C-alpha angles and dihedrals in degrees: 000000000000120000127187117198135178142170134193121192124184120193133182104219107203097169126029103276142200105217133184121194127196102190104111119100113260121262093254092069096057098205116228090217130008143168133185119185134170130189133183112207087340097310123110117255129200117265124195121200116217124189117229134180122308095011096303110157115209123193118209125202129182101204133191120213119294139069111323117198121189120190125186130180133171142165120212122195127191132349124305130219115260116261119253119265128210131201087246090058091055091050093049092049093052093057126087117262138191098276100023104057098184092165091059092047098044094103092047092049091048092052098043097046100035113149097013109132130203131027095257093055091046091054091053092045095048092047092049093044094051093042094053099039098050129065116218104232120166113229093012097119138053125236088247096054117116135191095282094056091044090055091049094047094042092212140077146117133279096291090052092051089048095047092051092046091050092048093051094046093050090047087056092052098258117128108240136173142173126255126195109212148171106244119200108206094032117137125226088027117236141121107303133212127206137172124243124203129194106241131156092353099309143076111261125194120246111189110169091181092065087202098135137024108267091217092067098053120125115202119234106165138357131200150118093295141317091311087072100036110040114137090228135026122184101204096176138001123018133292124167119210111239104167141007120184121176130183130184124168133168131198088237136019111210125207108259116221101202091203091066126085111245130182128201108259 
């Protein structure tokens, strides 16, 4: 399978800013071709690549004021080997985190999924529960909303679906994490977020939105929740987001049987 992905981000930098982007495909995908460029008022600016956990590739820019334009393009061919997993990873991804408050939702998870046996069946049940209880409504949540607020509001976007899925799975004793991905077949096109759960010795995708075939996903960033995987962090200064354009296409879009275990490759 060949997948072509791209992202264009335009920022208005009104105070000198320290910016970190997570838009490049992760190391595991080994892109056949790739380019990352940044310009400030039409002039090239220096970009530093920084390695993060699980093959996430961050790009850091110290920008002066002006219009900053970041363009990224990559082609990915074939299927990659799964990344290595340590015992420490599994411990980290069973703990509560900022946006996936599994401790606060433990009682709810215990009541809703009582009697369901086996990790594979729990994955299917959690995905179906989240997918049928939430309404996908663009702009309905705030960047600071976590799984608890999503459950109370009963609506959200992909990151909210993923946070609630992760929180429930962790509350049920299954290591779970969030992955930011390019998603061929997604409509409307954007960066996408899915959950991953550790089942039968591998990370399996849980996407309660069912908006894109899981087999086409291309990993960008991996972490506990959106705090680790946001496509942009403004660490200092001020930069206002003016434009985000994302594209992800594949040479084929397979039918996705949601009852099957699928890993990002």
